[in-house]
C-alpha positions as CSV (number, residue, x, y, z in Angstrom):
1,M,91.3,163.8,-110.3
2,P,88.4,161.3,-110.8
3,I,87.4,160.5,-114.3
4,A,83.8,161.0,-115.3
5,K,81.8,157.7,-115.3
6,R,81.2,156.3,-118.7
7,V,77.6,155.7,-119.6
8,L,76.9,152.4,-121.4
9,V,75.5,152.6,-124.9
10,K,72.5,150.6,-125.6
11,G,72.7,148.1,-128.4
12,N,75.8,147.6,-130.5
13,T,78.8,149.3,-128.8
14,T,81.3,148.6,-131.5
15,A,82.8,151.8,-133.0
16,H,82.3,152.3,-136.7
17,Q,83.2,155.0,-139.2
18,R,80.6,157.3,-140.6
19,A,80.8,160.2,-143.0
20,A,81.2,163.4,-141.2
21,L,78.1,165.7,-141.8
22,G,77.2,163.4,-144.7
23,N,73.7,163.1,-143.2
24,I,74.2,165.1,-140.0
25,S,70.6,165.9,-139.5
26,N,69.9,162.2,-139.0
27,K,73.0,161.5,-137.0
28,T,72.8,164.3,-134.5
29,T,69.1,164.7,-133.8
30,V,68.1,164.9,-130.2
31,T,66.4,161.9,-128.8
32,G,65.1,163.5,-125.7
33,V,65.7,165.9,-122.8
34,K,67.0,164.7,-119.5
35,T,65.5,165.9,-116.2
36,D,68.2,168.5,-115.9
37,G,67.4,169.9,-119.3
38,V,70.6,168.7,-121.0
39,K,70.0,167.2,-124.4
40,S,71.6,163.9,-125.4
41,L,73.9,163.7,-128.4
42,K,73.1,161.0,-131.0
43,A,76.5,159.9,-132.3
44,S,75.4,156.9,-134.3
45,E,72.1,155.1,-133.6
46,D,71.9,155.6,-129.8
47,V,73.2,158.1,-127.4
48,K,76.9,157.8,-127.1
49,P,78.7,159.4,-124.2
50,L,82.0,161.2,-124.1
51,K,84.9,159.1,-122.8
52,N,88.0,160.3,-121.0
53,L,86.1,163.5,-120.0
54,R,87.9,165.0,-117.1
55,H,86.8,168.6,-117.6
56,A,83.5,168.4,-115.8
57,D,84.9,166.7,-112.7
58,Q,88.1,168.6,-112.4
59,K,88.3,171.3,-109.7
60,Q,90.7,174.1,-109.6
61,K,93.6,173.4,-107.4
62,P,94.7,176.1,-105.0
63,V,97.9,177.7,-106.2
64,T,100.4,178.7,-103.6
65,R,103.6,180.6,-104.2
66,K,106.3,182.0,-102.0
67,D,106.3,185.7,-101.6
68,T,109.8,186.7,-102.6
69,L,109.2,190.4,-102.4
70,Q,111.3,191.9,-99.6
71,Q,110.7,195.3,-98.1
72,V,113.7,197.5,-98.4
73,T,114.0,199.9,-95.5
74,E,117.4,201.4,-96.2
75,E,119.5,201.9,-99.3
76,P,123.2,202.8,-99.3
77,V,124.1,206.2,-100.6
78,P,126.5,206.2,-103.6
79,P,130.1,206.8,-102.5
80,A,130.3,210.0,-104.4
81,T,127.5,211.6,-102.3
82,Q,128.4,210.2,-98.8
83,D,129.8,212.4,-96.1
84,K,132.7,210.7,-94.4
85,E,131.9,212.3,-91.1
86,S,128.1,211.8,-91.2
87,V,126.6,209.4,-88.7
88,G,123.2,207.8,-88.2
89,P,121.0,206.0,-90.7
90,R,121.9,206.4,-94.3
91,Q,119.6,208.4,-96.6
92,I,118.5,207.6,-100.1
93,A,120.1,210.0,-102.5
94,V,117.9,211.3,-105.3
95,V,120.0,212.3,-108.3
96,V,118.4,214.9,-110.6
97,P,120.0,214.9,-114.1
98,Y,121.3,218.3,-115.2
99,V,119.8,219.5,-118.5
100,E,121.2,222.6,-120.1
101,L,118.5,224.9,-121.4
102,K,118.9,227.3,-124.2
103,T,117.9,230.9,-123.9
104,E,114.9,230.6,-126.1
105,D,113.7,227.5,-124.2
106,V,113.8,229.4,-120.9
107,A,111.9,232.3,-122.3
108,M,109.2,230.0,-123.8
109,T,108.9,228.1,-120.5
110,A,108.4,231.2,-118.6
111,E,105.9,232.9,-120.9
112,A,103.8,229.9,-122.1
113,P,101.4,228.5,-119.4
114,M,100.5,224.9,-119.2
115,D,97.7,223.9,-121.6
116,T,95.1,221.8,-119.8
117,S,92.6,221.6,-122.6
118,T,94.2,218.4,-124.0
119,T,94.5,216.5,-120.8
120,S,93.0,213.0,-120.9
121,T,89.8,211.9,-119.3
122,H,91.7,210.1,-116.6
123,D,93.2,213.3,-115.4
124,C,89.8,215.1,-115.2
125,D,88.1,215.6,-112.0
126,A,85.8,212.6,-111.4
127,E,83.2,214.7,-109.7
128,A,83.0,217.2,-112.5
129,F,82.7,214.3,-115.0
130,S,79.8,212.9,-113.0
131,R,78.1,216.3,-113.0
132,H,78.4,216.5,-116.7
133,M,76.8,213.1,-117.2
134,W,74.0,214.0,-114.8
135,K,73.1,217.0,-116.9
136,L,72.7,214.6,-119.9
137,N,70.5,212.3,-117.7
138,I,73.2,209.6,-117.8
139,N,74.1,207.7,-114.7
140,D,77.8,207.1,-114.0
141,I,77.7,203.4,-113.5
142,D,81.4,203.2,-112.6
143,R,81.4,205.8,-109.8
144,D,81.2,203.3,-107.0
145,D,83.9,200.9,-108.5
146,A,87.0,202.9,-107.8
147,E,87.9,200.7,-104.8
148,N,87.7,197.5,-106.8
149,P,90.8,197.1,-108.9
150,Q,89.3,194.2,-110.9
151,L,86.6,196.5,-112.3
152,V,89.2,198.9,-113.7
153,S,86.7,201.8,-113.5
154,E,89.4,204.2,-114.7
155,Y,89.9,202.5,-118.0
156,V,86.7,200.5,-118.6
157,N,85.2,203.0,-121.1
158,D,88.4,203.0,-123.1
159,I,88.4,199.2,-123.1
160,Y,85.0,198.9,-124.5
161,E,85.8,201.6,-127.1
162,Y,88.8,199.4,-128.1
163,M,86.5,196.4,-128.4
164,R,84.2,198.3,-130.7
165,E,87.2,199.1,-132.8
166,L,88.2,195.4,-132.9
167,E,84.8,194.3,-134.2
168,R,85.2,196.8,-137.0
169,T,88.7,195.5,-137.7
170,Y,87.7,191.9,-137.9
171,P,84.2,191.9,-139.5
172,I,82.2,189.0,-140.8
173,R,80.7,190.1,-144.1
174,P,77.1,189.3,-145.2
175,H,76.6,186.1,-147.1
176,C,80.0,184.9,-145.9
177,L,79.5,181.5,-147.5
178,A,79.0,182.8,-151.0
179,N,82.5,181.6,-152.0
180,Q,81.8,178.0,-150.8
181,A,80.9,175.4,-153.3
182,D,79.6,172.6,-151.0
183,I,78.4,174.5,-147.9
184,N,75.4,176.7,-147.4
185,G,73.6,178.4,-144.6
186,R,71.4,175.4,-143.7
187,M,74.5,173.2,-143.2
188,R,76.1,175.9,-141.1
189,G,73.0,176.0,-138.9
190,I,73.0,172.2,-138.5
191,L,76.6,172.2,-137.5
192,I,76.2,175.0,-134.9
193,D,73.1,173.4,-133.5
194,W,75.2,170.2,-132.9
195,L,78.1,172.3,-131.4
196,V,75.6,173.8,-128.9
197,Q,74.9,170.3,-127.7
198,V,78.7,169.4,-127.5
199,H,79.3,172.7,-125.6
200,L,76.6,171.7,-123.1
201,R,78.0,168.2,-122.7
202,F,81.5,169.5,-121.9
203,H,80.1,172.1,-119.5
204,L,82.1,174.9,-121.1
205,L,81.9,178.6,-120.5
206,Q,79.5,180.8,-122.4
207,E,82.4,182.7,-124.0
208,T,83.6,179.5,-125.5
209,L,80.5,178.9,-127.5
210,F,80.4,182.4,-129.0
211,L,84.1,182.3,-129.7
212,T,83.7,179.0,-131.5
213,V,81.1,180.4,-133.8
214,A,83.2,183.5,-134.4
215,I,86.2,181.4,-135.4
216,L,84.1,179.2,-137.6
217,D,82.6,182.1,-139.5
218,R,85.8,184.0,-139.9
219,Y,87.5,180.8,-141.3
220,L,84.6,179.9,-143.6
221,Q,84.5,183.3,-145.2
222,T,88.2,183.0,-146.2
223,E,88.8,179.3,-147.0
224,N,86.9,176.8,-149.1
225,V,85.8,173.8,-147.1
226,T,84.3,170.6,-148.5
227,K,81.2,169.1,-147.0
228,N,83.0,166.1,-145.4
229,R,85.4,168.4,-143.5
230,L,82.9,170.9,-142.2
231,Q,82.4,169.1,-138.9
232,L,86.2,168.9,-138.5
233,V,86.4,172.7,-138.8
234,G,83.6,173.0,-136.2
235,V,85.1,170.7,-133.5
236,T,88.6,172.3,-134.1
237,S,87.1,175.8,-133.7
238,M,85.6,174.7,-130.4
239,W,88.9,173.2,-129.3
240,I,90.8,176.4,-130.0
241,A,88.1,178.5,-128.2
242,A,88.2,176.2,-125.2
243,K,92.0,176.5,-124.9
244,Y,91.6,180.3,-125.2
245,E,88.8,180.7,-122.7
246,E,88.7,177.7,-120.3
247,M,90.8,176.9,-117.2
248,Y,90.8,173.2,-118.2
249,A,90.1,172.6,-121.8
250,P,88.9,169.2,-123.0
251,E,91.5,166.9,-124.5
252,V,91.7,166.3,-128.2
253,A,90.7,162.7,-127.7
254,D,87.3,163.9,-126.4
255,F,86.7,165.7,-129.7
256,V,87.7,162.6,-131.6
257,Y,85.2,160.5,-129.6
258,I,82.4,163.0,-130.0
259,T,82.7,162.8,-133.8
260,D,82.4,159.0,-133.6
261,N,86.1,158.7,-134.7
262,A,85.3,160.3,-138.0
263,Y,88.6,162.3,-137.6
264,S,91.8,161.4,-135.9
265,K,93.9,163.4,-133.4
266,S,96.3,164.3,-136.2
267,D,93.4,165.7,-138.4
268,I,92.3,168.0,-135.6
269,R,95.8,169.2,-134.8
270,Q,96.5,169.9,-138.5
271,M,93.2,171.8,-138.8
272,E,94.1,173.8,-135.7
273,C,97.3,175.0,-137.3
274,H,95.6,175.9,-140.5
275,I,92.8,177.9,-138.8
276,L,95.2,179.8,-136.6
277,K,97.4,180.7,-139.6
278,T,94.3,181.8,-141.6
279,L,93.2,184.0,-138.8
280,D,96.7,185.3,-138.3
281,F,96.4,184.2,-134.6
282,Q,94.0,187.1,-134.0
283,L,91.4,185.7,-131.6
284,G,90.6,188.9,-129.8
285,R,87.4,189.8,-131.7
286,P,84.9,190.8,-129.0
287,L,81.9,188.7,-128.3
288,A,78.2,189.6,-127.8
289,I,78.3,188.3,-124.2
290,H,81.0,190.9,-123.3
291,F,78.8,193.8,-124.4
292,L,75.7,192.3,-122.8
293,R,77.3,192.3,-119.3
294,R,78.2,196.0,-119.7
295,N,74.7,196.8,-120.9
296,S,73.0,194.8,-118.1
297,K,75.0,196.8,-115.6
298,A,74.0,200.1,-117.3
299,G,70.3,199.0,-117.3
300,E,70.4,197.6,-113.7
301,V,68.4,194.6,-114.9
302,D,67.8,191.5,-112.9
303,A,69.0,188.0,-113.5
304,T,65.8,186.9,-115.4
305,T,66.1,189.8,-117.9
306,H,69.8,189.1,-118.4
307,T,69.1,185.4,-119.0
308,M,66.4,186.2,-121.5
309,A,68.8,188.4,-123.4
310,K,71.4,185.6,-123.5
311,Y,68.7,183.2,-124.9
312,L,67.9,185.7,-127.6
313,M,71.6,186.2,-128.4
314,E,72.2,182.4,-128.8
315,L,69.3,182.2,-131.2
316,T,71.2,184.4,-133.6
317,L,74.1,181.9,-133.7
318,V,72.3,179.5,-136.0
319,D,70.7,182.2,-138.1
320,Y,72.8,182.7,-141.3
321,D,71.1,186.1,-142.1
322,L,72.4,187.7,-138.9
323,V,76.0,186.4,-139.2
324,H,77.3,189.9,-140.2
325,C,75.7,191.8,-137.4
326,P,78.2,193.4,-134.9
327,P,78.3,191.7,-131.5
328,S,77.7,195.0,-129.8
329,E,74.5,195.6,-131.8
330,I,73.2,192.0,-131.1
331,A,73.8,192.4,-127.4
332,A,72.0,195.8,-127.3
333,A,69.0,194.6,-129.3
334,A,68.7,191.4,-127.2
335,L,68.6,193.3,-123.9
336,C,66.2,195.9,-125.3
337,L,63.8,193.2,-126.4
338,S,64.2,191.3,-123.1
339,M,63.4,194.5,-121.1
340,K,60.3,195.1,-123.3
341,L,59.0,191.6,-122.7
342,L,59.7,191.2,-119.0
343,T,59.7,194.7,-117.4
344,Q,58.2,196.9,-120.1
345,A,61.1,199.2,-119.5
346,S,62.2,201.7,-122.2
347,W,65.7,202.1,-123.6
348,S,67.1,204.9,-121.3
349,A,69.6,207.5,-122.1
350,T,72.1,205.7,-119.9
351,L,71.7,202.5,-122.0
352,A,72.0,204.4,-125.2
353,H,75.2,206.1,-124.0
354,Y,77.0,202.9,-122.9
355,S,75.8,200.7,-125.7
356,C,76.3,203.4,-128.4
357,Y,72.9,202.5,-129.9
358,S,69.6,204.3,-129.8
359,S,66.2,202.6,-129.6
360,A,65.5,203.6,-133.2
361,Q,68.7,202.1,-134.5
362,L,68.0,198.8,-132.7
363,Q,64.4,198.4,-134.0
364,P,65.1,196.4,-137.2
365,L,67.3,193.9,-135.3
366,I,64.7,193.7,-132.5
367,S,62.1,192.6,-135.0
368,K,64.4,189.9,-136.3
369,L,65.1,188.6,-132.8
370,A,61.4,188.5,-132.1
371,H,60.9,186.4,-135.3
372,L,63.6,184.0,-134.1
373,A,61.9,183.7,-130.7
374,V,58.5,182.9,-132.1
375,H,59.8,180.2,-134.5
376,A,62.4,178.7,-132.1
377,G,62.0,175.0,-131.8
378,T,59.6,174.6,-134.7
379,G,62.2,173.2,-137.1
380,K,65.1,170.7,-136.8
381,L,67.3,173.2,-134.9
382,V,66.0,172.8,-131.4
383,A,69.2,172.6,-129.3
384,I,69.1,176.2,-128.0
385,K,65.4,176.2,-127.0
386,A,65.8,172.8,-125.2
387,K,69.0,174.1,-123.5
388,Y,67.1,177.0,-122.0
389,Q,64.2,174.8,-120.8
390,S,66.3,173.6,-117.9
391,S,66.2,175.0,-114.4
392,K,69.8,176.1,-114.7
393,F,68.6,178.7,-117.2
394,M,65.4,179.5,-115.3
395,R,63.4,177.7,-118.0
396,I,63.4,181.0,-119.9
397,S,62.5,179.5,-123.2
398,K,59.2,178.4,-121.8
399,S,58.3,182.0,-120.7
400,E,54.8,183.1,-121.6
401,E,56.2,186.5,-122.6
402,L,57.8,184.8,-125.7
403,S,54.4,184.1,-127.1
404,S,52.8,187.4,-126.1
405,A,51.2,189.9,-128.5
406,I,54.2,192.1,-128.3
407,V,56.5,189.5,-129.8
408,Q,53.9,188.5,-132.4
409,E,53.6,192.1,-133.5
410,L,57.4,192.6,-133.7
411,S,57.8,189.3,-135.6
412,T,55.3,190.5,-138.1
413,G,57.3,193.6,-138.7
414,A,60.4,191.6,-139.4
415,C,58.6,189.5,-142.0
416,S,57.3,192.6,-143.7
């Protein structure tokens, strides 16, 4: 596969060591926005590109395999059941095991009818289930997906219920950095703002970014980390998330380069082992983007509304005060606010059913999201706002609705 072209660095190109996150606000500030909306990373004094980056140019190779499944048309009958004088095609013998029943078992079987009250939802009549939801003014959003096996309409509700159980099993507590001696919420925000730029440079999936922050927060609330190793924890969390989510994850050398050689390959590998052991290899905590897709389907929203909700969700990543909010609640509040701003649509009974949150429950978090939207890009953490100014994301961060009277009113409520 072709290797991405290396962009020459202006000025001095000799690599030099620098203290990781020693003065990260000066070393990783954005120098400008390219025509495609992608912000440049400032590794030292000028923009320094990633070298040996194959991820962006690699394409998925078609995978072919031989089909070894053979169709069996006939099966020999066991010798004990064959008739020596029989002719013609052989038949498959079905052997039914003989089970001796006691007298009381036979009586109980004959007298007690089958109890159908405890049958699972999957055994219920789909039409009756749809009628029941129709009475509650709830649309069955999975009724037309039975023919698509990838949508697993028969189990999708159970899957999302299990995901809500996982977010309760692996929570992130409020003020998760209270046990840290050298790290605070401001430093965490600076690191995540830089990781957003790295994520954009590597062209990684949206899930990778959210999983990176989840791994980072779960590790920081358990282990004490010094200031000079915080950036190491950040890049290692992204490397783990990329290997978990991506088809082709960036190499460890790319993360060494992006930190301006502040850490070696061995440092990143050792930190990877330590993070995985600390988390007990449990990386299945659900992400807000998972719940947002389900909610967008329930609300039948368009691409613009969905993109606005993604922008609002990403703004919560750098905010330390919202680190403890469950991903499902963040996804529901972001979509609710996006619908209010763009379509003036209300939070319907269908959305409340599938998101498990009512409009009243979401109101406090909606006000906080509006406050983040109003003040986005006003401080030093501008990576997310600049990211969503590109045409790839519909220039959603430049929308006039984000400065409307509705957002201002909701933002005032959050401050009060």
